MOPAC internal coordinates of N, CA, C and O (Angstrom, degrees):
PM7 1SCF
backbone

  N    0.0000 0     0.00 0     0.00 0    0    0    0
  C    1.4109 1     0.00 0     0.00 0    1    0    0
  C    1.6889 1   109.90 1     0.00 0    2    1    0
  O    1.2310 1   123.12 1   151.15 1    3    2    1
  N    1.3097 1   111.62 1   -28.85 1    3    2    1
  C    1.5374 1   112.16 1  -175.72 1    5    3    2
  C    1.4938 1   109.84 1   -65.32 1    6    5    3
  O    1.2310 1   118.67 1   153.57 1    7    6    5
  N    1.4676 1   120.13 1   -26.43 1    7    6    5
  C    1.3509 1   123.38 1   174.31 1    9    7    6
  C    1.4906 1   111.77 1   -67.05 1   10    9    7
  O    1.2310 1   118.07 1   146.49 1   11   10    9
  N    1.2699 1   121.28 1   -33.51 1   11   10    9
  C    1.5387 1   123.53 1   173.53 1   13   11   10
  C    1.4708 1   111.31 1   -66.78 1   14   13   11
  O    1.2310 1   120.32 1   143.95 1   15   14   13
  N    1.3616 1   117.00 1   -36.05 1   15   14   13
  C    1.4760 1   119.34 1  -178.86 1   17   15   14
  C    1.5365 1   113.85 1   -68.69 1   18   17   15
  O    1.2310 1   117.70 1   156.65 1   19   18   17
  N    1.3149 1   121.98 1   -23.35 1   19   18   17
  C    1.4432 1   127.07 1  -174.05 1   21   19   18
  C    1.5965 1   111.06 1   -53.63 1   22   21   19
  O    1.2310 1   118.92 1   136.81 1   23   22   21
  N    1.2709 1   119.67 1   -43.19 1   23   22   21
  C    1.4979 1   120.42 1   173.77 1   25   23   22
  C    1.4750 1   117.53 1   -61.84 1   26   25   23
  O    1.2310 1   122.87 1   149.05 1   27   26   25
  N    1.2881 1   112.11 1   -30.95 1   27   26   25
  C    1.5270 1   119.51 1   178.65 1   29   27   26
  C    1.5903 1   106.14 1   -71.53 1   30   29   27
  O    1.2310 1   120.90 1   138.92 1   31   30   29
  N    1.3744 1   115.88 1   -41.08 1   31   30   29
  C    1.4434 1   126.02 1  -172.57 1   33   31   30
  C    1.6441 1   104.08 1   -68.92 1   34   33   31
  O    1.2310 1   122.63 1   133.62 1   35   34   33
  N    1.3210 1   112.57 1   -46.38 1   35   34   33
  C    1.4597 1   112.38 1   179.78 1   37   35   34
  C    1.4454 1   120.29 1   -61.70 1   38   37   35
  O    1.2310 1   122.84 1   133.70 1   39   38   37
  N    1.4546 1   112.15 1   -46.30 1   39   38   37
  C    1.4294 1   115.02 1   173.63 1   41   39   38
  C    1.5810 1   117.73 1   -61.93 1   42   41   39
  O    1.2310 1   124.94 1   142.56 1   43   42   41
  N    1.4488 1   108.12 1   -37.44 1   43   42   41
  C    1.4972 1   112.60 1   176.14 1   45   43   42
  C    1.4764 1   109.16 1   -60.79 1   46   45   43
  O    1.2310 1   119.48 1   136.71 1   47   46   45
  N    1.3398 1   118.59 1   -43.29 1   47   46   45
  C    1.5177 1   117.14 1  -176.62 1   49   47   46
  C    1.4699 1   110.26 1   -64.16 1   50   49   47
  O    1.2310 1   118.27 1   138.03 1   51   50   49
  N    1.2234 1   120.89 1   -41.97 1   51   50   49
  C    1.5413 1   121.49 1   175.31 1   53   51   50
  C    1.4668 1   112.14 1   -60.79 1   54   53   51
  O    1.2310 1   119.49 1   135.14 1   55   54   53
  N    1.3283 1   118.58 1   -44.86 1   55   54   53
  C    1.4161 1   124.38 1   173.03 1   57   55   54
  C    1.4376 1   115.33 1   -54.42 1   58   57   55
  O    1.2310 1   122.46 1   130.65 1   59   58   57
  N    1.3721 1   112.89 1   -49.35 1   59   58   57
  C    1.4633 1   117.37 1   179.16 1   61   59   58
  C    1.4936 1   117.39 1   -62.55 1   62   61   59
  O    1.2310 1   121.48 1   145.17 1   63   62   61
  N    1.4084 1   114.77 1   -34.83 1   63   62   61
  C    1.4843 1   119.47 1   177.83 1   65   63   62
  C    1.5148 1   110.46 1   -65.66 1   66   65   63
  O    1.2310 1   121.67 1   137.73 1   67   66   65
  N    1.2973 1   114.42 1   -42.27 1   67   66   65
  C    1.5087 1   119.02 1   178.07 1   69   67   66
  C    1.5484 1   112.45 1   -59.31 1   70   69   67
  O    1.2310 1   123.56 1   126.55 1   71   70   69
  N    1.3525 1   110.79 1   -53.45 1   71   70   69
  C    1.4218 1   122.32 1  -173.87 1   73   71   70
  C    1.5463 1   108.39 1   -62.57 1   74   73   71
  O    1.2310 1   121.00 1   135.72 1   75   74   73
  N    1.3693 1   115.69 1   -44.28 1   75   74   73
  C    1.5320 1   117.84 1  -178.90 1   77   75   74
  C    1.5409 1   108.45 1   -67.46 1   78   77   75
  O    1.2310 1   119.00 1   149.38 1   79   78   77
  N    1.2057 1   119.50 1   -30.62 1   79   78   77
  C    1.5841 1   117.34 1  -177.46 1   81   79   78
  C    1.4846 1   107.44 1   -71.60 1   82   81   79
  O    1.2310 1   118.95 1   138.00 1   83   82   81
  N    1.3623 1   119.60 1   -42.00 1   83   82   81
  C    1.4175 1   120.69 1   174.10 1   85   83   82
  C    1.4160 1   115.89 1   -63.06 1   86   85   83
  O    1.2310 1   117.87 1   135.17 1   87   86   85
  N    1.3203 1   121.66 1   -44.83 1   87   86   85
  C    1.3784 1   129.45 1   175.82 1   89   87   86
  C    1.5899 1   113.69 1   -62.01 1   90   89   87
  O    1.2310 1   121.28 1   138.31 1   91   90   89
  N    1.3278 1   115.17 1   -41.69 1   91   90   89
  C    1.4813 1   117.56 1   169.97 1   93   91   90
  C    1.4165 1   116.47 1   -57.29 1   94   93   91
  O    1.2310 1   120.82 1   130.67 1   95   94   93
  N    1.3363 1   116.04 1   -49.33 1   95   94   93
  C    1.4818 1   119.35 1   174.97 1   97   95   94
  C    1.4842 1   116.43 1   -53.88 1   98   97   95
  O    1.2310 1   122.69 1   137.89 1   99   98   97
  N    1.3038 1   112.46 1   -42.11 1   99   98   97
  C    1.5259 1   119.56 1  -178.41 1  101   99   98
  C    1.4884 1   107.95 1   -69.10 1  102  101   99
  O    1.2310 1   118.82 1   141.15 1  103  102  101
  N    1.3508 1   119.86 1   -38.85 1  103  102  101
  C    1.4609 1   123.21 1  -172.39 1  105  103  102
  C    1.6724 1   102.53 1   -72.41 1  106  105  103
  O    1.2310 1   124.12 1   132.99 1  107  106  105
  N    1.3461 1   109.71 1   -47.01 1  107  106  105
  C    1.5483 1   111.91 1  -176.94 1  109  107  106
  C    1.5196 1   108.69 1   -55.48 1  110  109  107
  O    1.2310 1   119.24 1   140.03 1  111  110  109
  N    1.3470 1   119.06 1   -39.97 1  111  110  109
  C    1.4435 1   121.60 1  -177.59 1  113  111  110
  C    1.4926 1   114.90 1   -61.03 1  114  113  111
  O    1.2310 1   119.12 1   162.33 1  115  114  113
  N    1.3717 1   119.28 1   -17.67 1  115  114  113
  C    1.3497 1   121.79 1   179.65 1  117  115  114
  C    1.5805 1   107.31 1   -78.05 1  118  117  115
  O    1.2310 1   119.76 1   151.61 1  119  118  117
  N    1.2580 1   118.07 1   -28.39 1  119  118  117
  C    1.5215 1   127.57 1  -179.39 1  121  119  118
  C    1.4962 1   113.52 1   -83.86 1  122  121  119
  O    1.2310 1   121.10 1   133.16 1  123  122  121
  N    1.3460 1   115.50 1   -46.84 1  123  122  121
  C    1.4287 1   119.47 1  -166.25 1  125  123  122
  C    1.4758 1   105.10 1  -149.41 1  126  125  123
  O    1.2310 1   117.29 1   -39.36 1  127  126  125
  N    1.3367 1   122.76 1   140.64 1  127  126  125
  C    1.4313 1   131.13 1   179.13 1  129  127  126
  C    1.5283 1   112.06 1   -81.43 1  130  129  127
  O    1.2310 1   120.16 1   159.32 1  131  130  129
  N    1.2661 1   117.30 1   -20.68 1  131  130  129
  C    1.5322 1   123.84 1  -178.50 1  133  131  130
  C    1.6879 1   102.69 1   -85.69 1  134  133  131
  O    1.2310 1   123.78 1   -20.92 1  135  134  133
  N    1.2372 1   110.36 1   159.08 1  135  134  133
  C    1.5085 1   126.25 1   172.64 1  137  135  134
  C    1.5710 1   108.77 1   -54.59 1  138  137  135
  O    1.2310 1   121.07 1   -40.97 1  139  138  137
  N    1.2634 1   115.57 1   139.03 1  139  138  137
  C    1.4774 1   110.68 1   172.78 1  141  139  138
  C    1.5661 1   117.21 1   -63.09 1  142  141  139
  O    1.2310 1   119.19 1   -42.86 1  143  142  141
  N    1.3121 1   119.14 1   137.14 1  143  142  141
  C    1.4600 1   118.23 1   179.29 1  145  143  142
  C    1.4669 1   114.55 1   -68.35 1  146  145  143
  O    1.2310 1   124.22 1   -32.65 1  147  146  145
  N    1.3819 1   109.50 1   147.35 1  147  146  145
  C    1.4368 1   115.41 1   171.69 1  149  147  146
  C    1.6651 1   108.46 1   -86.17 1  150  149  147
  O    1.2310 1   121.09 1   -19.71 1  151  150  149
  N    1.2935 1   115.53 1   160.29 1  151  150  149
  C    1.4124 1   118.31 1  -175.36 1  153  151  150
  C    1.6897 1   110.08 1   -61.15 1  154  153  151
  O    1.2310 1   123.68 1   156.28 1  155  154  153
  N    1.2771 1   110.55 1   -23.72 1  155  154  153
  C    1.4856 1   114.71 1  -173.27 1  157  155  154
  C    1.5708 1   113.12 1  -100.01 1  158  157  155
  O    1.2310 1   122.25 1  -172.17 1  159  158  157
  N    1.3542 1   113.29 1     7.83 1  159  158  157
  C    1.4477 1   121.48 1  -178.29 1  161  159  158
  C    1.6343 1    98.54 1   -72.42 1  162  161  159
  O    1.2310 1   122.95 1   -58.21 1  163  162  161
  N    1.3499 1   111.96 1   121.79 1  163  162  161
  C    1.5778 1   119.16 1  -178.56 1  165  163  162
  C    1.4950 1   115.70 1   -58.23 1  166  165  163
  O    1.2310 1   120.28 1   129.26 1  167  166  165
  N    1.3051 1   117.07 1   -50.74 1  167  166  165
  C    1.4924 1   122.97 1  -166.21 1  169  167  166
  C    1.5673 1   107.65 1  -101.05 1  170  169  167
  O    1.2310 1   118.82 1  -168.52 1  171  170  169
  N    1.1579 1   119.86 1    11.48 1  171  170  169
  C    1.4902 1   120.42 1   175.43 1  173  171  170
  C    1.5286 1   110.32 1   -81.93 1  174  173  171
  O    1.2310 1   118.08 1   -44.29 1  175  174  173
  N    1.2980 1   121.27 1   135.71 1  175  174  173
  C    1.4330 1   126.64 1   179.11 1  177  175  174
  C    1.4654 1   110.78 1   -62.54 1  178  177  175
  O    1.2310 1   116.79 1   -40.53 1  179  178  177
  N    1.3392 1   123.70 1   139.47 1  179  178  177
  C    1.4170 1   128.43 1   177.60 1  181  179  178
  C    1.5393 1   111.92 1   -52.54 1  182  181  179
  O    1.2310 1   120.03 1   134.09 1  183  182  181
  N    1.2910 1   117.56 1   -45.91 1  183  182  181
  C    1.5098 1   121.72 1   179.26 1  185  183  182
  C    1.5018 1   110.33 1   -62.01 1  186  185  183
  O    1.2310 1   117.10 1   141.65 1  187  186  185
  N    1.2179 1   123.12 1   -38.35 1  187  186  185
  C    1.3675 1   119.25 1   175.81 1  189  187  186
  C    1.5689 1   119.37 1   -75.81 1  190  189  187
  O    1.2310 1   121.35 1   145.30 1  191  190  189
  N    1.4030 1   115.02 1   -34.70 1  191  190  189
  C    1.3721 1   115.91 1   165.64 1  193  191  190
  C    1.6200 1   116.05 1   -57.30 1  194  193  191
  O    1.2310 1   123.44 1   131.44 1  195  194  193
  N    1.3440 1   111.00 1   -48.56 1  195  194  193
  C    1.4870 1   113.43 1   178.80 1  197  195  194
  C    1.6203 1   115.05 1   -64.41 1  198  197  195
  O    1.2310 1   123.51 1   144.28 1  199  198  197
  N    1.3010 1   110.87 1   -35.72 1  199  198  197
  C    1.4922 1   114.95 1   176.77 1  201  199  198
  C    1.5025 1   114.81 1   -66.47 1  202  201  199
  O    1.2310 1   120.42 1   141.85 1  203  202  201
  N    1.3254 1   116.80 1   -38.15 1  203  202  201
  C    1.4331 1   121.64 1   175.95 1  205  203  202
  C    1.6540 1   108.29 1   -66.86 1  206  205  203
  O    1.2310 1   120.71 1   135.33 1  207  206  205
  N    1.2753 1   116.25 1   -44.67 1  207  206  205
  C    1.5653 1   121.82 1   176.66 1  209  207  206
  C    1.5543 1   107.51 1   -56.53 1  210  209  207
  O    1.2310 1   120.28 1   125.28 1  211  210  209
  N    1.2213 1   117.07 1   -54.72 1  211  210  209
  C    1.5349 1   123.11 1  -174.89 1  213  211  210
  C    1.5299 1   107.25 1   -63.38 1  214  213  211
  O    1.2310 1   118.69 1   135.12 1  215  214  213
  N    1.3053 1   120.09 1   -44.88 1  215  214  213
  C    1.5620 1   117.85 1   176.98 1  217  215  214
  C    1.4711 1   112.29 1   -65.45 1  218  217  215
  O    1.2310 1   119.98 1   141.78 1  219  218  217
  N    1.3433 1   117.63 1   -38.22 1  219  218  217
  C    1.4928 1   118.67 1   175.45 1  221  219  218
  C    1.4962 1   114.45 1   -62.28 1  222  221  219
  O    1.2310 1   121.17 1   134.12 1  223  222  221
  N    1.3617 1   115.37 1   -45.88 1  223  222  221
  C    1.4888 1   119.99 1  -178.90 1  225  223  222
  C    1.4878 1   110.55 1   -66.39 1  226  225  223
  O    1.2310 1   118.09 1   138.42 1  227  226  225
  N    1.3613 1   121.25 1   -41.58 1  227  226  225
  C    1.4255 1   118.72 1   175.57 1  229  227  226
  C    1.4402 1   114.31 1   -62.32 1  230  229  227
  O    1.2310 1   123.10 1   131.42 1  231  230  229
  N    1.3329 1   111.66 1   -48.58 1  231  230  229
  C    1.5679 1   117.99 1   177.56 1  233  231  230
  C    1.4382 1   116.27 1   -53.82 1  234  233  231
  O    1.2310 1   121.11 1   140.22 1  235  234  233
  N    1.3906 1   115.47 1   -39.78 1  235  234  233
  C    1.5186 1   117.48 1  -176.54 1  237  235  234
  C    1.6162 1   105.36 1   -77.22 1  238  237  235
  O    1.2310 1   117.54 1   136.95 1  239  238  237
  N    1.2859 1   122.28 1   -43.05 1  239  238  237
  C    1.4442 1   122.78 1  -172.00 1  241  239  238
  C    1.4863 1   107.81 1   -70.04 1  242  241  239
  O    1.2310 1   117.41 1   142.28 1  243  242  241
  N    1.4039 1   122.53 1   -37.72 1  243  242  241
  C    1.3731 1   120.22 1  -177.44 1  245  243  242
  C    1.6172 1   109.25 1   -73.02 1  246  245  243
  O    1.2310 1   120.70 1   141.56 1  247  246  245
  N    1.3119 1   116.26 1   -38.44 1  247  246  245
  C    1.4234 1   120.93 1   176.06 1  249  247  246
  C    1.5626 1   110.44 1   -66.58 1  250  249  247
  O    1.2310 1   118.40 1   137.99 1  251  250  249
  N    1.1814 1   120.65 1   -42.01 1  251  250  249
  C    1.4372 1   124.59 1   174.72 1  253  251  250
  C    1.4831 1   113.09 1   -57.92 1  254  253  251
  O    1.2310 1   120.78 1   135.06 1  255  254  253
  N    1.4302 1   116.11 1   -44.94 1  255  254  253
  C    1.3961 1   120.33 1  -177.15 1  257  255  254
  C    1.4661 1   110.25 1   -69.51 1  258  257  255
  O    1.2310 1   117.73 1   147.53 1  259  258  257
  N    1.4123 1   121.93 1   -32.47 1  259  258  257
  C    1.3732 1   125.40 1  -173.81 1  261  259  258
  C    1.6358 1   107.41 1   -72.84 1  262  261  259
  O    1.2310 1   122.90 1   137.30 1  263  262  261
  N    1.4424 1   112.05 1   -42.70 1  263  262  261
  C    1.3827 1   116.29 1  -179.43 1  265  263  262
  C    1.5659 1   114.67 1   -69.01 1  266  265  263
  O    1.2310 1   123.20 1   141.11 1  267  266  265
  N    1.3717 1   111.46 1   -38.89 1  267  266  265
  C    1.5906 1   113.37 1   174.71 1  269  267  266
  C    1.4244 1   111.92 1   -61.51 1  270  269  267
  O    1.2310 1   120.24 1   134.57 1  271  270  269
  N    1.3214 1   117.15 1   -45.43 1  271  270  269
  C    1.5681 1   120.74 1   175.62 1  273  271  270
  C    1.4551 1   109.41 1   -50.69 1  274  273  271
  O    1.2310 1   121.09 1   119.81 1  275  274  273
  N    1.3804 1   115.53 1   -60.19 1  275  274  273
  C    1.3867 1   120.04 1  -177.24 1  277  275  274
  C    1.6390 1   115.19 1   -56.74 1  278  277  275
  O    1.2310 1   122.47 1   143.54 1  279  278  277
  N    1.2655 1   112.87 1   -36.46 1  279  278  277
  C    1.4306 1   114.58 1   178.28 1  281  279  278
  C    1.4952 1   109.23 1   -71.45 1  282  281  279
  O    1.2310 1   117.19 1   142.26 1  283  282  281
  N    1.2991 1   122.96 1   -37.74 1  283  282  281
  C    1.6229 1   125.72 1   178.26 1  285  283  282
  C    1.4571 1   105.71 1   -65.88 1  286  285  283
  O    1.2310 1   119.28 1   136.91 1  287  286  285
  N    1.3966 1   118.98 1   -43.09 1  287  286  285
  C    1.5156 1   114.41 1  -179.15 1  289  287  286
  C    1.6345 1   108.20 1   -65.04 1  290  289  287
  O    1.2310 1   119.91 1   137.74 1  291  290  289
  N    1.2388 1   117.77 1   -42.26 1  291  290  289
  C    1.5072 1   119.86 1  -175.20 1  293  291  290
  C    1.5323 1   107.44 1   -64.57 1  294  293  291
  O    1.2310 1   117.95 1   135.23 1  295  294  293
  N    1.4068 1   121.52 1   -44.77 1  295  294  293
  C    1.3107 1   121.87 1   177.91 1  297  295  294
  C    1.5664 1   111.66 1   -61.50 1  298  297  295
  O    1.2310 1   120.75 1   136.71 1  299  298  297
  N    1.3330 1   116.17 1   -43.29 1  299  298  297
  C    1.4272 1   121.78 1   177.98 1  301  299  298
  C    1.5612 1   110.28 1   -60.20 1  302  301  299
  O    1.2310 1   120.12 1   139.45 1  303  302  301
  N    1.3272 1   117.38 1   -40.55 1  303  302  301
  C    1.5389 1   121.01 1   175.80 1  305  303  302
  C    1.5205 1   107.35 1   -62.85 1  306  305  303
  O    1.2310 1   118.59 1   134.27 1  307  306  305
  N    1.2860 1   120.30 1   -45.73 1  307  306  305
  C    1.5083 1   118.25 1  -173.35 1  309  307  306
  C    1.5664 1   107.69 1   -66.91 1  310  309  307
  O    1.2310 1   120.79 1   129.26 1  311  310  309
  N    1.3431 1   116.09 1   -50.74 1  311  310  309
  C    1.4817 1   123.27 1  -162.45 1  313  311  310
  C    1.5160 1   113.07 1   -97.96 1  314  313  311
  O    1.2310 1   119.81 1   161.75 1  315  314  313
  N    1.3221 1   117.97 1   -18.25 1  315  314  313
  C    1.4059 1   121.10 1  -175.33 1  317  315  314
  C    1.5778 1   114.12 1    76.21 1  318  317  315
  O    1.2310 1   120.35 1  -172.17 1  319  318  317
  N    1.2847 1   116.93 1     7.83 1  319  318  317
  C    1.4040 1   123.53 1   178.95 1  321  319  318
  C    1.5553 1   111.44 1  -128.00 1  322  321  319
  O    1.2310 1   121.69 1   -57.00 1  323  322  321
  N    1.3349 1   114.37 1   123.00 1  323  322  321
  C    1.5345 1   123.41 1   173.59 1  325  323  322
  C    1.5886 1   114.33 1   -68.25 1  326  325  323
  O    1.2310 1   121.38 1   -60.70 1  327  326  325
  N    1.2650 1   114.97 1   119.30 1  327  326  325
  C    1.5187 1   119.16 1  -171.28 1  329  327  326
  C    1.5178 1   118.53 1   -65.64 1  330  329  327
  O    1.2310 1   121.81 1   164.25 1  331  330  329
  N    1.3882 1   114.15 1   -15.75 1  331  330  329
  C    1.4826 1   119.10 1  -175.66 1  333  331  330
  C    1.5703 1   113.08 1  -118.65 1  334  333  331
  O    1.2310 1   121.22 1    35.08 1  335  334  333
  N    1.1907 1   115.28 1  -144.92 1  335  334  333
  C    1.5039 1   125.67 1   179.36 1  337  335  334
  C    1.5653 1   101.20 1   -84.44 1  338  337  335
  O    1.2310 1   121.28 1   -30.71 1  339  338  337
  N    1.3571 1   115.16 1   149.29 1  339  338  337
  C    1.4031 1   118.61 1   168.59 1  341  339  338
  C    1.4258 1   117.38 1   -87.64 1  342  341  339
  O    1.2310 1   121.35 1   147.74 1  343  342  341
  N    1.3967 1   115.02 1   -32.26 1  343  342  341
  C    1.4902 1   121.41 1   178.60 1  345  343  342
  C    1.5262 1   104.48 1  -130.67 1  346  345  343
  O    1.2310 1   121.17 1   -31.20 1  347  346  345
  N    1.3710 1   115.36 1   148.80 1  347  346  345
  C    1.5747 1   118.16 1   179.58 1  349  347  346
  C    1.5593 1   103.16 1   -68.85 1  350  349  347
  O    1.2310 1   124.95 1   -33.41 1  351  350  349
  N    1.4015 1   108.10 1   146.59 1  351  350  349
  C    1.4105 1   120.10 1   174.97 1  353  351  350
  C    1.5387 1   108.48 1   -71.71 1  354  353  351
  O    1.2310 1   119.76 1   -44.59 1  355  354  353
  N    1.4769 1   118.06 1   135.41 1  355  354  353
  C    1.4027 1   118.40 1   178.45 1  357  355  354
  C    1.5426 1   110.38 1   -64.97 1  358  357  355
  O    1.2310 1   121.06 1   -27.92 1  359  358  357
  N    1.3735 1   115.58 1   152.08 1  359  358  357
  C    1.4485 1   121.62 1  -177.18 1  361  359  358
  C    1.4870 1   103.79 1   -86.56 1  362  361  359
  O    1.2310 1   120.10 1   180.00 1  363  362  361

């Protein structure tokens, strides 16, 4: 069944990336009217570069987790089988 879930995961990953990019741009606009700086932007302050990177990382990871979870729940609803682990592995 995990093999059948792969297309759902791939489509979900692409969707998460697109959605996270739009969400990041909107969130960054709340803090600064300029475009977020790239790490290689020479005259950008370090705090602004790190803040943009942190916001982008959090936005992407939370969006990805939400879409992965929704995809897994939808797959389980359709097939009756959960595509991943049912309980976390002990450390």
